[in-house]
N, C-alpha and C positions, 0 to 999 in steps of 0.2 A: 554405391551407397556410402553416405557419409559415416565413417567409422566412429565418429564421436557420438552418434546416436546410441551406440551400444553402452555408453557410460551412463545414460539416463536411468533413473529409478522409475518404477511404475508410478504413475500420477496418483495422488491421494485418493481420488474417487475410484480408481481401479483397485487400489489396495483395499478400500472399504468394501467394494463389491466382493472381492476375494475373501475378505474376513467374514462377511455375512453369508457366504456360500453354505447352503445346507441348513441355515437357520430359518425356522418357520415361526413368524411372529403371530400373536393372537389376533385373529381377523376382526374380532369385535371392538378392538381399540383403534381409534383414529391414528394413522401414522404421524409421528412428529419427527421431522428430519433435523438431525443435529450435524449433518455432514457437510453443509456448505454455509459460509458466512454471507448470507443473502438477506437483504431487508424484507420484512414482512409488512411494512407500512405502505399505503397506496402512493402511487405517483401523483404529485400535485396536478390537478386538472389543467391548469394554465400551460404547463409544459407540454402535455399531450395535444392541447388545442393548437399551440404554435407549431408543433411538429407537423400536424396534419395540414394546417393552412399553408405550409411551405413546401408541399410535395411537388409543386411544379418545378422546383429547383433540381429535381432528379434528372432533368434533361440536359444538365450541364456537368462537365467534369470539374471537380473541385481542385483548388490548388493545395499542394501539400502544406504550405505555410498557413493556410486558412485565410478567411477574410480579415481585413484590418479591423472591422468592428468587433470581431470575435477576440482578436488579440488585445484590443483596447479593453474589452470586458474582463479579460484575465488580469491585466495590469491594474484596472480599477479595483477589482476585488482584492488583489494583493495589497494595494495601498490602504484599503479600508480595514482588512483583516490583520495584516502584519505591520502596517505603517512602513512599508518599503516601496521604493520607486524603481520600477523596471521598464525599460524601453519596449513598447509593444512590437517594434520592428525587429529588434535584435536579441531580446532576452526572454521571450516567451514563444511557445509553439503548441498548437493543438495536438492531442493524441487521442487514439480511439480506445479510451479507457487506460488505466495505469498498467494493466497486465502486459499488454503488447509492448508498451514503451519501456517498462522495467526490464523486459527481456532484451529489447533492441539496443538499449544503451550499452550493455556489455559487448555486443557485437561491434559497436561503434568505437569504444574506448580501449578495449583490451588488445594489446599487441602480443599475439601468441608466439612471435619470433624471439621475444626476450626470454631469458632463462627462467623456467619454473614460475610462470605468472600465477598470481593468487588473487582470488576474489573473497573478501571477508564479508560474512553476513551474520546476523544474530541467530541464536538458536533458543527456542523454536523459531521457525521462519516460514515465510511464504515460499512455496515450492518453486516458484518462478526464479528466485535468486539462484538456487542450485543449478537448475537446468540451463539458465542463461550463462552461468560461469562455465559449465562443462562444454556447451556447444561453442563457446568462444575460445576453447582450448586452454582454459585456466583450471586451476584446482580450487574448489571452495574450501574455506576454513571457517569453522563454526564457533563464534564467540558465545559462551554460555550465559544464560540469564541467572540472576541471583534471587532465589525465593525470599531471602531475608530482606531484600530491598524492593519488595513488590515486583519482582522479576525484571528489574533493571538489568541491562546487558553489562557484563563484566569485561569491559574493553581492556583492562589491565592484564587479563589472562592471555592476551594475544602476544606471543613471543616477538622480540625485536626482529629476529630473522624473518618472520612471516610478514611483518610490516614492511621490511625492506623490499620484499618481492610483490607486495600488494599493488595492484593497478586500479582496483575498484572496490569501494566499500559500500555495501547496502546498509542503510539505516532505516528503521521503521519506527516512527514515533508520531502518534501513539502506536504501541506495538501490536502486531498481529501474531498470536492471539492474546498476548499478555496484558495489553492496555497500558503498559508503562510509558511514561512521557519523559523524554530526556531533558534535564535541566541545562541551564546555560553553561555550567562548569564542565559538563560532559561534552557539549559542543566545542568549547574552547580546547579541550584535550584533543578531540578529533581533528579540529582545524590545524593544530600544531603538528600532529602526526602527518596530515596531508601535506603541509608545507615541507616537512622533513623528508618525506618519501615520495611525494609527487603523485599520489593516487587521487582519483576522482571520488567524490562522495555523492551517491544517489540516495536522496532522502524520500522515502515512501511515506506520504502524509495523508493517506486516503481516509483515515478515521479522525482527522483533526477537528471536525465539526460536531462530534458526538462526545460531549463531556458533561460533568455533573456538578462542578463547582462554578463559582462566578467567573474565574479567569480562564480564558481559552488556552489550550496547550501551546507552548512555544514551538514555532516552526524553524526550520533550518535557515531560511533566508532572513527571518527576523533575528535569529541568534547571530548570524554573520554581520548584519547591520549594527547590532548592539555592540559588537566587538570591533567595529571599524573596518570591516571587510566589505565595503560598499560595492566592490567589483564582483563579489560572489565567486571569487576564483576557485576553480575546481569543485564547484558545488552546483548540483541540480536538484530541484525539488519537484516531486511528482504528486499531483493530486487529481481527484476525480469527482464527478457528480454522483457516482453510483450510490454511495452511502449517504452523502450529504443531502441528496435530493430524491432518494429512492428510485433511481432510474438505471439499475445495472444493465438493462437491456439496451439502453441508449448508446453505450460505449463512448463516453465522452469525458475528457479531462484535459489537463495541460501540463507541460513541463516548463520550468522557469529557472533562470540563474545565469551562470557564466556565459557571456555572449559568444566566446570562442567555441565552447562546447555546444551551444545551441546551433551555431553555424555548421559544425561538423555533423551534428545529429540531423539537421535538415538535409544535408547532402545524402546521408545514409537513407533517410526516409523517402527522399525523392526517387531513389531507385527501388527501395523496398515496397513502395506503394501504400504508404500510410496516410492517405488523405481522408479527411472527415467530410461526409456528405453534406450538401447545403441545407437540407431540412434539419439535420442534427446540429449544424452550426447555429441556425436560427433559434432552435429550442435551447441550446446551451447559453447563448447570449442572455436570454430571458431568465434562465435558471440562476446564472451567476449574479444577475442583477437584483435578485429578490432574496431577502433574508427572513421574511415572515414565516415561510414554510419550513425553513431550517430551525427556527426557534421552536415551532410547534413539534417538529420531529424530535428534537432534543428532549422536549418535555415528555413525550411518549416513552422514550427510553428511560428517563429518570423514574417515571411511574412504574415501569416494568421491573427495573432493578430493585426499587423499594419494595415491590410486592414479592419478588422471588427470593431475594437474599435471606430474609428471615425464615423462609420455608426450608431452605437447603442448609442453613448454618448448623442445625443440630446433627446432621449426618455427613456433611462434607466440609472440608476446610476451604471456605470461600471468603473473599474480601472484595469490596467494591473497587474496580480498577480505576486507574487515573482517568482513563477515557476509553472510547471504543465501545462496541456492543457485545463483546464476549465476556462471559463469566468464567474465568480460568480457575477451575476447581481442582484441588488435590484429593486423590482417593485416600481414605483412611487405611492405614496399615492393617487394621483389624479385619478388613475385608479379605485379605489374603489373595487378592486378584491383581493381575497385571492390567495395564490400561486396555489391551486388546481383549482380554477375558471379560473385563467389565463391560466393554462395548457390546460384545456378543450376548452377554446375559441381559443387558438392557434392551437389546433388540428382541431377544427371545421372549422376554417376560412382559415387556411394555410397548413393543412396536415403536 
């Protein structure tokens, strides 16, 4: 048995199950799950229709690199969204949702034979970052978020000795669950650190299409291009259709950036077995090519935030996030409850 498995923490859903053990919620109230960041909006019908109409493709093995039409769809979307040019043959790759790829990239780039390897990630964080670091033989280091700056990550808190040993940095912008978006100055700082210490930046951008102001969030590839880093060296951006198009069950996304890293990641994935099925590829091409459903989805989130924020403001410390679909609320000190106690009481009293 792999001894590194013993280093893993219980996954959040298992911890939540343990936390609610023995709690009997009021049965007359309809359950409202706050345990998973999952869209509640319907999947656009055209995506479902294209998926179903391409089921004959199940009779063929898919290539790990995906069809060229799919990779061209990725590059076309990146050019439209971020005004960056990436070669569909060498700088983009399909992934089966961002979760598996964010995990797999650590297994690809971390060299556990080097002394005390470190993977830096924001805190709070997507649990996959920690698990990926541990199973790659590295030690995770958690960079705290600053409530005074709308929960922006305090990268300056990372000691120089930690940066020297860092092999991979996970960035999440817009943040999960904080919603904080990294400005260009922060990207410039991280690129300089990457140049100095040689670590790879994995930019998790799965919430990039849910925002509330006129200007969309800055992406990592976009920041690199603006700073003259057109080769996207040591940078990979990960994105997904799950939140953008309300298809978390489709498991479809892509990774883009440094051609050398994409080549190494493709080699890993060829053995790992990370190929996307042909029907999913067909549906993905259509989804990335359409923006109307994304605009409508964004408007629904705007309306929900506008409705709920005034209701919660009198009792919780809430603020509209930069982007994303989480409302990251601070519990009032007057409650006298920890976050876990509050969660149990919420389940016990309101289901």
